[in-house]
C-alpha angles and dihedrals in degrees: 000000000000114000126182129199100342117153110234126199130203110199089181093061099024091237135133130191143163113214113200090231139357118200124195119213106180106303092344124099117200118192118208127200120190120206125193094213134077124250136177089206135005113286118239095242091050091051090052090047090054090047089056089053090052092053094045094048092048090051095047101039109045112200094021118127115231107183101148149359134205127238107197116195123184096282105002136056128203128198112224117204121220099235133168088242092057091046092053092047092052093048092047091048092048090050092049091050091050091051094055115095130206124353114359120241111266137185104260095181092090115062091191091068091061093068095069099028113124090213097054094108094056100032115115092198100048114146097201113062 
């Protein structure tokens, strides 16, 4: 199995994700996420993103083994282990996000971020009008 760019849904966890690629090696599924930036180490958001993929794949493919995933930056790749700690962190973060209401808190110290922000039309603190 080699799947590319398919949106996956976990009804159990209320999560969706779209790994760039999922490769099957025997019973093991390995999600891949490709990033166009450089990084000396995996970024926190990208680790959480991979953790979401682990949960979704486990929920959708009963019996499959999901031990690791790969975050591939422009010139470096990092193996991400599917650990109980990452799972807990993803579930806590998802719960926190669900509990927030309205427009999320954003860094309004950088006007350039307002251009691409999906909340710019409803933001009361927008810097770019």
